[in-house]
MILUM-887285 format. One line per 10 residues: number of its first residue (from 1); their letters; for each residue x, y negated, z of C-alpha. Coordinates in nm, 4 decimals, padded with zeros to 6 digits. Example, Ala and Ser with C-alpha at 12.3 -4.5 7.8 and 13.67 -1.06 7.14 Angstrom:
<nuros>
1) as) 01.2300 00.4500 00.7800; 01.3670 00.1060 00.7140
</nuros>
This chain:
<nuros>
1) mdlqttiylf) 03.7658 00.0338 -03.5312; 03.3933 -00.0070 -03.5883; 03.1465 -00.0497 -03.2863; 02.9792 00.2861 -03.3156; 03.3101 00.4848 -03.3399; 03.4421 00.2997 -03.0356; 03.1263 00.3835 -02.8307; 03.1555 00.7589 -02.9295; 03.5280 00.7526 -02.8055; 03.4598 00.5784 -02.4792
11) vgasfalyig) 03.1549 00.7874 -02.3891; 03.3037 01.1097 -02.5092; 03.6122 01.0524 -02.3027; 03.4234 00.9690 -01.9875; 03.2138 01.2934 -02.0313; 03.5244 01.5017 -02.0885; 03.6686 01.3532 -01.7654; 03.3588 01.4375 -01.5575; 03.3380 01.7961 -01.6822; 03.7172 01.8464 -01.6374
21) iaiwaragst) 03.6979 01.7295 -01.2819; 03.4026 01.9575 -01.2010; 03.5869 02.2629 -01.3355; 03.8989 02.1715 -01.1259; 03.6865 02.1003 -00.8060; 03.4253 02.3777 -00.8435; 03.2579 02.4995 -00.5251; 03.3520 02.8397 -00.3882; 03.1618 02.8444 -00.0640; 02.8333 02.6964 00.0768
31) sefyaaggsv) 03.0312 02.4508 00.2736; 03.1919 02.3268 -00.0446; 02.8695 02.3416 -00.2276; 02.6676 02.1423 00.0361; 02.9288 01.9194 00.1825; 03.2530 01.9462 -00.0092; 03.4157 02.1332 00.2735; 03.3970 01.8311 00.4885; 03.7374 01.7364 00.3727; 03.6963 01.4206 00.1533
41) ppvmngmata) 03.9257 01.1267 00.2543; 03.7213 00.8172 00.3634; 03.8408 00.5938 00.0783; 03.7431 00.8407 -00.1776; 03.4036 00.9167 00.0007; 03.3491 00.5467 00.0015; 03.3898 00.5277 -00.3800; 03.1724 00.8460 -00.4242; 02.9098 00.6922 -00.1959; 02.9089 00.3715 -00.3870
51) adwmsaasfi) 02.8642 00.5511 -00.7142; 02.5885 00.7757 -00.5652; 02.4147 00.4538 -00.4282; 02.4568 00.2353 -00.7374; 02.2069 00.4020 -00.9665; 02.0843 00.3050 -01.3033; 01.8538 00.0784 -01.1053; 02.1568 -00.1216 -00.9758; 02.3661 -00.1070 -01.2932; 02.1055 -00.1411 -01.5709
61) smaglianmg) 01.7825 -00.2854 -01.4125; 01.8774 -00.4948 -01.1125; 02.0303 -00.7895 -01.3039; 01.7431 -00.7722 -01.5460; 01.4971 -00.7916 -01.2664; 01.6836 -01.0968 -01.1244; 01.7028 -01.2534 -01.4647; 01.3244 -01.2215 -01.4990; 01.2272 -01.3059 -01.1342; 01.5049 -01.5639 -01.0497
71) yggglflmgw) 01.5355 -01.6400 -00.6861; 01.2606 -01.3824 -00.6103; 01.4812 -01.1086 -00.7506; 01.7152 -01.1711 -00.4603; 01.4933 -00.9288 -00.2540; 01.6712 -00.6326 -00.4272; 02.0085 -00.7530 -00.3143; 01.8958 -00.8169 00.0403; 01.6991 -00.4975 00.0595; 01.9338 -00.2487 -00.0823
81) tggyvllaml) 02.2574 -00.3963 00.0649; 02.0998 -00.4649 00.3959; 01.9708 -00.1122 00.3958; 02.3013 00.0360 00.3316; 02.4418 -00.1621 00.6380; 02.1532 -00.0334 00.8459; 02.2415 00.3264 00.7221; 02.5990 00.2773 00.7984; 02.5682 00.1324 01.1499; 02.2693 00.3120 01.2920
91) lapylrkfgk) 02.2344 00.6554 01.1235; 02.5370 00.7916 00.9376; 02.7771 00.8355 01.2399; 02.5236 01.0007 01.4533; 02.4037 01.2442 01.1837; 02.7611 01.3250 01.1130; 02.8191 01.3906 01.4715; 02.5098 01.6136 01.4746; 02.6950 01.8381 01.2227; 02.4250 01.9296 00.9918
101) ftvpqfigdr) 02.4341 01.9725 00.6083; 02.1088 01.8041 00.5262; 01.8282 01.5619 00.6565; 01.5597 01.8295 00.6800; 01.7915 02.0568 00.8851; 01.8570 01.7704 01.1209; 01.4838 01.7028 01.1595; 01.4179 02.0780 01.2128; 01.6700 02.1326 01.4740; 01.6091 01.7963 01.6481
111) fysksastia) 01.2418 01.8501 01.6592; 01.2790 02.2257 01.7277; 01.0403 02.3305 01.4618; 01.0588 02.4889 01.1104; 00.7354 02.3175 01.0241; 00.9037 01.9851 01.0960; 01.1832 02.0804 00.8697; 00.9391 02.1949 00.5945; 00.7467 01.8657 00.6095; 01.0785 01.6840 00.5776
121) vvclltaslt) 01.1596 01.8917 00.2701; 00.8276 01.7786 00.1117; 00.8963 01.4091 00.1874; 01.2451 01.4505 00.0540; 01.1251 01.6213 -00.2674; 00.8627 01.3457 -00.3125; 01.1036 01.0557 -00.2878; 01.4019 01.2284 -00.4685; 01.1798 01.3362 -00.7614; 01.0152 00.9836 -00.7949
131) yiigqmtgvg) 01.3727 00.8181 -00.7768; 01.5136 01.0586 -01.0384; 01.2644 00.9538 -01.2932; 01.4318 00.6112 -01.3146; 01.7773 00.7791 -01.3534; 01.6726 00.9963 -01.6431; 01.4933 00.7032 -01.8074; 01.8092 00.4992 -01.7732; 02.0096 00.7903 -01.9350; 01.7559 00.7737 -02.2221
141) vafsrflgvs) 01.7730 00.3953 -02.2685; 02.1472 00.4020 -02.2920; 02.1718 00.6889 -02.5244; 01.8956 00.5524 -02.7512; 02.0837 00.2432 -02.8117; 02.4555 00.3284 -02.8114; 02.4571 00.6709 -02.9636; 02.1823 00.6191 -03.2074; 01.9564 00.9031 -03.0951; 01.6132 00.9001 -02.9521
151) sdtgiyigma) 01.5404 00.8371 -02.5897; 01.4217 01.2097 -02.5519; 01.7375 01.3357 -02.7089; 01.9444 01.1188 -02.4784; 01.7719 01.2777 -02.1829; 01.8440 01.6223 -02.3128; 02.2166 01.5302 -02.3500; 02.2209 01.3967 -01.9979; 02.0494 01.7044 -01.8539; 02.3329 01.9134 -02.0218
161) ivfayavfgg) 02.6210 01.6888 -01.8821; 02.4700 01.6886 -01.5202; 02.4076 02.0644 -01.5391; 02.7796 02.1170 -01.6415; 02.9345 01.9444 -01.3416; 02.6616 01.9570 -01.0677; 02.5482 02.3160 -01.0874; 02.9005 02.4587 -01.0859; 03.0798 02.1983 -00.8866; 02.8201 02.1491 -00.6098
171) mkgitytqva) 02.8803 01.8576 -00.3647; 03.2676 01.9167 -00.4043; 03.2553 01.8807 -00.7917; 02.9954 01.5962 -00.7681; 03.2076 01.4015 -00.5082; 03.5161 01.3836 -00.7172; 03.3249 01.3229 -01.0338; 03.1555 01.0359 -00.8703; 03.4959 00.8692 -00.7787; 03.5652 00.8725 -01.1583
181) qycvliaayi) 03.2106 00.7418 -01.2293; 03.2576 00.4537 -00.9848; 03.5857 00.3482 -01.1625; 03.4029 00.3393 -01.4931; 03.0962 00.1729 -01.3913; 03.2552 -00.1029 -01.1802; 03.5042 -00.1615 -01.4663; 03.2111 -00.1819 -01.7153; 03.0202 -00.4229 -01.4977; 03.2844 -00.6625 -01.3999
191) ipaifislsl) 03.5050 -00.6988 -01.7117; 03.2107 -00.8365 -01.9481; 03.1057 -01.0611 -01.6481; 03.4525 -01.2183 -01.6400; 03.4634 -01.2739 -02.0106; 03.1130 -01.4361 -01.9921; 03.1915 -01.6585 -01.7037; 03.5026 -01.7701 -01.8711; 03.3024 -01.8534 -02.1846; 03.0319 -02.0511 -02.0102
201) tgnpipqlgl) 03.2210 -02.2066 -01.7185; 03.5871 -02.1598 -01.7710; 03.6006 -01.9825 -01.4355; 03.7102 -01.6177 -01.4540; 03.5470 -01.5128 -01.1291; 03.1722 -01.4723 -01.1984; 03.0670 -01.5225 -00.8385; 03.2263 -01.8739 -00.8439; 03.1220 -01.9311 -01.2099; 02.7607 -01.8994 -01.1042
211) gstmsgsdms) 02.7898 -02.2249 -00.9091; 03.0287 -02.4011 -01.1408; 02.9759 -02.6692 -01.4070; 02.9354 -02.5536 -01.7538; 03.2317 -02.5935 -02.0052; 03.2133 -02.9268 -02.1825; 02.9342 -03.0522 -01.9514; 02.8786 -03.2179 -01.6143; 02.5799 -03.0075 -01.5359; 02.6006 -02.6835 -01.3369
221) llakldqvvv) 02.5100 -02.3507 -01.4908; 02.2222 -02.3037 -01.2468; 02.0882 -02.6604 -01.2963; 02.1102 -02.5970 -01.6728; 01.9216 -02.2794 -01.6551; 01.6581 -02.4394 -01.4303; 01.6071 -02.7211 -01.6770; 01.5713 -02.4770 -01.9806; 01.3354 -02.2314 -01.8175; 01.1015 -02.5125 -01.6688
231) dlgfgkyttt) 01.1005 -02.6851 -02.0137; 00.9930 -02.3665 -02.1670; 00.7179 -02.3011 -01.9235; 00.8820 -02.0523 -01.6921; 00.9103 -02.0891 -01.3198; 01.2073 -02.2728 -01.1793; 01.4837 -01.9976 -01.1654; 01.6303 -02.1015 -00.8322; 01.3096 -02.1288 -00.6388; 01.0538 -01.8787 -00.7740
241) tagstlnmfv) 00.9488 -01.6079 -00.5301; 00.8006 -01.2508 -00.5747; 00.4467 -01.3256 -00.4708; 00.3729 -01.4463 -00.1157; 00.6416 -01.4910 00.1590; 00.4757 -01.2030 00.3362; 00.5101 -00.9728 00.0318; 00.8681 -01.0714 -00.0224; 00.9556 -01.0098 00.3349; 00.7731 -00.6641 00.3447
251) ytmslmigta) 00.9226 -00.5704 -00.0028; 01.2622 -00.6436 00.1219; 01.2062 -00.4503 00.4524; 01.0712 -00.1671 00.2527; 01.3688 -00.1405 00.0274; 01.6028 -00.1808 00.3431; 01.4617 00.1093 00.5521; 01.3962 00.3184 00.2355; 01.7574 00.2900 00.1650; 01.8458 00.4094 00.5116
261) glphvimrff) 01.6212 00.7098 00.4647; 01.7344 00.8374 00.1294; 01.8774 01.1790 00.1649; 02.1256 01.1805 -00.1107; 02.3068 00.8813 00.0334; 02.2935 01.0288 00.3891; 02.4465 01.3611 00.2526; 02.7566 01.1752 00.1652; 02.8593 01.1190 00.5219; 02.8711 01.5057 00.5851
271) tvptvaaars) 03.1444 01.5387 00.3382; 03.4133 01.3728 00.5543; 03.6073 01.5566 00.8330; 03.5314 01.3513 01.1404; 03.2850 01.0919 01.2787; 03.5595 00.8286 01.2630; 03.5950 00.9107 00.8936; 03.2281 00.8707 00.8478; 03.2390 00.5202 00.9960; 03.5532 00.4355 00.7759
281) sagwalvfia) 03.3940 00.5679 00.4614; 03.0779 00.3600 00.5231; 03.2980 00.0495 00.5485; 03.4804 00.1333 00.2327; 03.1570 00.2093 00.0406; 03.0264 -00.1341 00.1427; 03.3344 -00.2986 -00.0029; 03.2908 -00.1064 -00.3278; 02.9244 -00.1731 -00.3435; 02.9772 -00.5520 -00.2777
291) llyttapava) 03.1948 -00.5780 -00.6020; 02.8925 -00.5036 -00.8093; 02.6200 -00.6607 -00.5912; 02.7850 -00.9963 -00.5572; 02.8546 -01.0026 -00.9402; 02.4783 -00.9095 -01.0300; 02.3294 -01.2594 -00.9673; 02.5992 -01.4110 -01.2009; 02.5326 -01.1478 -01.4707; 02.1566 -01.2260 -01.4278
301) amaklnlhat) 02.1846 -01.5912 -01.4759; 02.4383 -01.5970 -01.7392; 02.2525 -01.3360 -01.9520; 01.9311 -01.5281 -01.9335; 02.0925 -01.8443 -02.0368; 02.2740 -01.6706 -02.3210; 01.9484 -01.5108 -02.4329; 01.7711 -01.8420 -02.4457; 02.0698 -01.9876 -02.6297; 02.0537 -01.7120 -02.8916
311) vntavikggd) 01.6964 -01.7808 -02.9960; 01.6995 -02.1734 -02.9388; 02.0039 -02.3604 -03.0332; 01.9010 -02.6660 -02.8400; 01.9706 -02.4841 -02.5154; 02.3420 -02.5532 -02.5459; 02.3463 -02.8262 -02.8110; 02.0870 -03.0441 -02.6444; 01.7916 -03.2024 -02.7913; 01.4159 -03.1025 -02.8153
321) lyapeasika) 01.3584 -02.7467 -02.7480; 01.0286 -02.7461 -02.9291; 01.1821 -02.9068 -03.2434; 01.1183 -02.6881 -03.5630; 01.4940 -02.6485 -03.6373; 01.5864 -02.5603 -03.2712; 01.4357 -02.2030 -03.2837; 01.6442 -01.9444 -03.4735; 01.5124 -01.8312 -03.8194; 01.3977 -01.4648 -03.7862
331) derpdwmkrw) 01.5949 -01.3485 -04.0931; 01.9132 -01.4937 -03.9267; 01.8696 -01.3236 -03.5974; 02.1993 -01.1577 -03.4797; 02.2780 -00.7908 -03.5266; 02.2506 -00.7094 -03.1636; 01.8786 -00.7955 -03.1777; 01.8073 -00.5764 -03.4755; 01.9984 -00.2872 -03.3027; 01.7805 -00.3159 -02.9854
341) ektgllkfed) 01.4614 -00.3509 -03.1838; 01.5108 00.0064 -03.3003; 01.4861 00.1191 -02.9436; 01.1525 -00.0568 -02.9027; 01.2804 -00.2400 -02.5934; 01.2992 -00.5736 -02.7847; 01.0247 -00.6748 -03.0133; 00.9628 -00.9749 -03.2388; 00.6289 -01.0780 -03.3846; 00.5978 -01.4050 -03.6132
351) kngdgriqyy) 00.2570 -01.5114 -03.4685; 00.2441 -01.8633 -03.6382; 00.4112 -01.7481 -03.9687; 00.6895 -02.0038 -03.9615; 00.9731 -01.7443 -04.0017; 01.1267 -01.8497 -03.6821; 01.1511 -01.6911 -03.3252; 00.9680 -01.8893 -03.0364; 01.0664 -01.7605 -02.6927; 00.8757 -01.9344 -02.4126
361) ndktknadak) 00.5868 -01.8689 -02.1557; 00.2648 -01.8924 -02.3325; 00.0776 -01.8367 -02.0173; 00.2257 -02.1301 -01.8355; 00.0395 -02.3636 -01.6096; 00.2936 -02.6428 -01.6864; 00.0722 -02.8821 -01.8826; 00.3819 -03.0698 -02.0346; 00.5343 -02.7414 -02.1701; 00.1791 -02.6225 -02.2921
371) gkaeaagwkg) 00.1289 -02.9603 -02.4720; 00.4594 -02.9478 -02.6421; 00.4191 -02.5917 -02.7567; 00.0746 -02.6626 -02.9057; 00.2053 -02.9857 -03.0730; 00.4881 -02.7835 -03.2337; 00.2368 -02.5342 -03.3733; 00.3505 -02.2393 -03.1634; 00.0915 -01.9689 -03.1427; 00.2300 -01.7684 -02.8482
381) neltvnadii) 00.5469 -01.6121 -02.7283; 00.7078 -01.4093 -03.0173; 00.9951 -01.2349 -02.8362; 00.9503 -00.9472 -02.5878; 01.2528 -00.8294 -02.4029; 01.2544 -00.5381 -02.1643; 01.4403 -00.6301 -01.8455; 01.6262 -00.2994 -01.8557; 01.8320 -00.4196 -02.1637; 01.9792 -00.7288 -02.0077
391) vlanpeiall) 02.3068 -00.5733 -01.8691; 02.3573 -00.3379 -02.1557; 02.2853 -00.6023 -02.4167; 02.4946 -00.8809 -02.2375; 02.8247 -00.8219 -02.4002; 02.6500 -00.8137 -02.7485; 02.4638 -01.1255 -02.6711; 02.7874 -01.2973 -02.5760; 02.9712 -01.1586 -02.8913; 03.2313 -00.9781 -02.6828
401) pnwvialvaa) 03.4909 -00.7262 -02.8361; 03.3735 -00.3876 -02.9385; 03.5659 -00.2214 -02.6669; 03.3888 -00.4083 -02.3939; 03.0392 -00.2993 -02.5371; 03.1543 00.0594 -02.5454; 03.2730 00.0308 -02.1895; 02.9331 -00.1005 -02.0815; 02.7744 00.2077 -02.2515; 03.0039 00.4358 -02.0556
411) gglaaalsta) 02.9270 00.2500 -01.7336; 02.5628 00.2632 -01.7670; 02.5641 00.6335 -01.8311; 02.8038 00.6839 -01.5377; 02.5624 00.4946 -01.3030; 02.2606 00.6897 -01.3995; 02.4463 01.0362 -01.4058; 02.6165 00.9809 -01.0643; 02.2981 00.9113 -00.8814; 02.1054 01.1861 -01.0742
421) agllmaisaa) 02.3684 01.4275 -00.9569; 02.3406 01.3126 -00.5906; 01.9602 01.3505 -00.6081; 01.9843 01.6925 -00.7494; 02.2200 01.7997 -00.4859; 01.9672 01.6745 -00.2170; 01.6934 01.8595 -00.3853; 01.8934 02.1749 -00.4296; 02.0085 02.1702 -00.0535; 01.6583 02.1153 00.0586
431) vshdlvkgvf) 01.5238 02.4148 -00.1344; 01.8128 02.6670 -00.0902; 01.9393 02.5665 00.2595; 01.6284 02.4268 00.4397; 01.3515 02.6383 00.2754; 01.5117 02.9618 00.1574; 01.7600 03.0174 00.4405; 01.5885 02.8095 00.7011; 01.2361 02.9422 00.6567; 01.1960 03.2354 00.4302
441) apniseknel) 01.5255 03.4308 00.4508; 01.7270 03.3313 00.7587; 01.9578 03.6295 00.7155; 02.0609 03.5690 00.3634; 02.4252 03.6072 00.2889; 02.6543 03.3109 00.2053; 02.6996 03.4493 -00.1474; 02.3272 03.4737 -00.1980; 02.2561 03.1408 -00.0420; 02.5237 02.9818 -00.2912
451) lagkismava) 02.3383 03.1543 -00.5755; 02.0105 03.0249 -00.4601; 02.1608 02.6769 -00.4313; 02.2866 02.6958 -00.7936; 01.9586 02.8374 -00.9203; 01.7472 02.5617 -00.7399; 01.9908 02.2936 -00.8875; 01.9341 02.4250 -01.2402; 01.5636 02.4286 -01.1834; 01.5836 02.0847 -01.0451
461) vvvagylgln) 01.7744 01.9604 -01.3587; 01.4959 02.1048 -01.5746; 01.2199 01.9324 -01.3527; 01.4118 01.5967 -01.3523; 01.4416 01.6178 -01.7424; 01.0731 01.6939 -01.7815; 00.9777 01.3918 -01.5658; 01.2164 01.1752 -01.7536; 01.0485 01.2791 -02.0792; 00.6996 01.2661 -01.9377
471) ppgfaagtva) 00.7173 01.0003 -01.6583; 00.3979 00.9830 -01.4321; 00.2227 00.6478 -01.4703; 00.2477 00.5542 -01.1059; 00.6315 00.5833 -01.1025; 00.7490 00.4805 -01.4502; 00.9787 00.1888 -01.4825; 01.0535 00.1415 -01.1041; 01.2537 00.3154 -00.8249; 01.1022 00.0890 -00.5561
481) lafgiaassl) 00.8232 00.3435 -00.5069; 01.0850 00.6185 -00.4084; 01.2265 00.3795 -00.1445; 00.8831 00.3179 -00.0108; 00.8212 00.7047 00.0258; 01.1556 00.7416 00.1945; 01.0916 00.4359 00.4204; 00.7298 00.5668 00.5325; 00.8354 00.9231 00.5872; 01.2008 01.0059 00.6680
491) fpaimmgifs) 01.3474 00.6915 00.7946; 01.1144 00.6693 01.1323; 01.1637 01.0431 01.1858; 01.5459 00.9995 01.1792; 01.5441 00.7019 01.3921; 01.3153 00.8508 01.6540; 01.5199 01.1698 01.6464; 01.8354 00.9740 01.7303; 01.7178 00.6994 01.9544; 01.4176 00.8454 02.1363
501) kkmnkegama) 01.4966 01.1586 02.3368; 01.1302 01.1897 02.4458; 00.9842 01.2100 02.0999; 00.8461 01.5592 02.0458; 00.7781 01.7688 01.7287; 00.3963 01.6999 01.7262; 00.4605 01.3315 01.7191; 00.7248 01.3421 01.4559; 00.5328 01.5760 01.2203; 00.2144 01.3652 01.2529
511) gmlaglfvtl) 00.4086 01.0427 01.1968; 00.5797 01.1862 00.8823; 00.2446 01.2957 00.7368; 00.0584 00.9795 00.8111; 00.3325 00.7511 00.6807; 00.3550 00.9621 00.3600; -00.0211 00.9790 00.3142; -00.0965 00.6144 00.3599; 00.1753 00.5048 00.1274; 00.0887 00.7470 -00.1476
521) fyvfahkgif) -00.2750 00.6563 -00.1039; -00.2043 00.2873 -00.1488; 00.0285 00.3488 -00.4456; -00.1992 00.5951 -00.6296; -00.5026 00.3698 -00.5849; -00.3268 00.0638 -00.7095; -00.1746 00.2600 -01.0196; -00.5197 00.3787 -01.1359; -00.4823 00.7401 -01.0252; -00.8093 00.7766 -00.8304
531) fikgtdfvem) -01.1595 00.7390 -00.9820; -01.4930 00.8029 -00.8310; -01.7882 00.8424 -01.0607; -01.6072 00.6419 -01.3320; -01.5441 00.3502 -01.1042; -01.1836 00.2272 -01.0718; -01.0779 00.2879 -00.7106; -00.8794 -00.0377 -00.6906; -01.2031 -00.2300 -00.6980; -01.3599 00.0007 -00.4301
541) iggansffgi) -01.0822 -00.0769 -00.1829; -01.1156 -00.4573 -00.2410; -00.9020 -00.5192 -00.5558; -00.5449 -00.5095 -00.6366; -00.2933 -00.5669 -00.3584; -00.5824 -00.5798 -00.1281; -00.3864 -00.5371 00.1966; -00.2860 -00.9029 00.2612; -00.1597 -00.9409 -00.0908; 00.1213 -00.6690 -00.0533
551) tpeafgaiga) 00.2111 -00.4856 -00.3704; 00.2318 -00.1029 -00.3950; 00.6157 -00.1093 -00.4185; 00.6374 -00.3104 -00.1052; 00.4042 -00.0904 00.0978; 00.6641 00.1434 00.2340; 00.7387 -00.0889 00.5306; 00.3683 -00.0714 00.6286; 00.3717 00.3123 00.5861; 00.6761 00.3156 00.8213
561) lvnfivafav) 00.4846 00.1150 01.0829; 00.1968 00.3634 01.0646; 00.4400 00.6430 01.0985; 00.5894 00.4972 01.4233; 00.2429 00.4142 01.5732; 00.1095 00.7639 01.5026; 00.4193 00.9381 01.6199; 00.4276 00.7463 01.9613; 00.0337 00.7889 02.0006; 00.0678 01.1698 01.9460
571) dkvtkeppeh) 00.3655 01.1917 02.1658; 00.1866 01.0431 02.4568; -00.0777 01.3006 02.4584; 00.1397 01.6106 02.4036; 00.4171 01.7582 02.6185; 00.7811 01.6472 02.6216; 01.0498 01.8154 02.4259; 01.2474 02.0886 02.5930; 01.5171 01.9750 02.8393; 01.7990 02.1106 02.6263
581) iqhmvesvri) 01.6819 01.9062 02.3236; 01.6778 01.5863 02.5348; 02.0385 01.6593 02.6421; 02.1320 01.7233 02.2830; 01.9979 01.3856 02.1750; 02.1873 01.2115 02.4559; 02.5208 01.3918 02.3588; 02.4877 01.2859 01.9947; 02.4515 00.9169 02.0875; 02.7523 00.9349 02.3283
591) prgsklvdga) 03.0585 00.7908 02.1393; 03.3416 01.0399 02.1663; 03.5662 00.9098 01.9106; 03.6486 01.1349 01.6056; 03.5828 01.4865 01.7434; 03.5742 01.7301 01.4676; 03.2351 01.8746 01.3563; 03.2364 02.1599 01.1101; 02.8760 02.1440 00.9897; 02.8056 02.4911 01.1220
601) h) 02.4444 02.5774 01.1975
</nuros>
């Protein structure tokens, strides 16, 4: 069976499975629509949480980021995994015990204010819509390569699939669909990694293969990779950091607390029957997440080595990397490169007219590498590879069987669609449950609330599709900004709501607004959104990354600090929360085992 037919078969079968599950598990009540009736077993909820959590950014982009950044890319592993642990240990059990469907509802009730709930909805929508851009972009990337359609057409197809199982199934349909999507995406990630690890090191376990010696050599895989990238003018793979040590620390912290503040992940802990089940499902989710996250560094390193070996035969065979015969002839480049060139995510330009492909760092400060390139007549790097294709192209680069390539296509789409559905659920619940019912129509019937939820979900699908088709410049290509927004606005409010019984509504609202404003201001300024009399605002605030060299994607942690400071400052000059609110906070923190909570409000 040819590759394209195999891909159609795998992707089509996975889509049929998702829609079939959604029809079987469709929601019939608001409890099922928002929280799957609170009846999902812990192990299944752990799988669904893992699928919800491991987005297109985790499946498609993370290994590519690590491949490009080397050691510095580890901040994504530390930040995202550490954030999940923080969420599971400090937030999820208490929020589940509180017994509300959504984060804005918790904030509104805890801070005894509809205004606080409304501000939380604004923060949630800002973070979720920014995040969903990355998911829809991932859908477009996967479809454009594997189904032979344009990226825009891919997004339209993705919208239709999500609409089919999210709008009708609600959280119940999404939950069981995500269990299936987890199985697809984890198989799609690990199976190619096993093949490639065996090929390069003879070790079938990728995590161990990363530290093993290469087959037929006495050099370890990482040592070989370091040697190759340094010789070609790149930074040393195992030591390169992401900017300054301060920026790397703040970036990691921003991802960590942003993770703990993401509403679509928090909502997963409202779908289990008890507090004990919430803790158990958190543990299972961490196990399921670890399968992919411990494999990602191996995938990244092996893919980078294979990519260099594809365009430079001396990488594996040995010899001078700059020798004329070492670089591959352009007209002999493999079919996978030609296929990815059609997507625009891989580009080749013969700058020196020698008919060969030179892949190196032409901006290097390594005098030795620069001198060798000039002596060889190289006129600049001729191959541009988008980081987002590393995982999807990895099986093709390694010449794996067609069924493995097709499985990766289905896995990439499963990762993007599962998180997109979770985000859409969070957006829908915020609009229908927290705004419509909580603010504008408190006496709305359950039937009409369910209808409002489905309508808001449908609208959210359309908005998400539009943003995927027309991504704003400040958010395109990264989900780190969404984590920064969640970190600076929602996370501090949730933490103070649980652990500070004296925090009042004025402090919480002021903190959320201050954190959100400071973060968005810094991000927008550095992304060229603000102009005054034709002058780039970046220069007016002191240049790019002007706040101690911190990048916009890492600024969420600073926004969170501002949130805490403003909240406690305002709290000191305003009156304490009512006595019953303080008692409620204390009761939520008291461990009482697995007492049932029904999510009523």
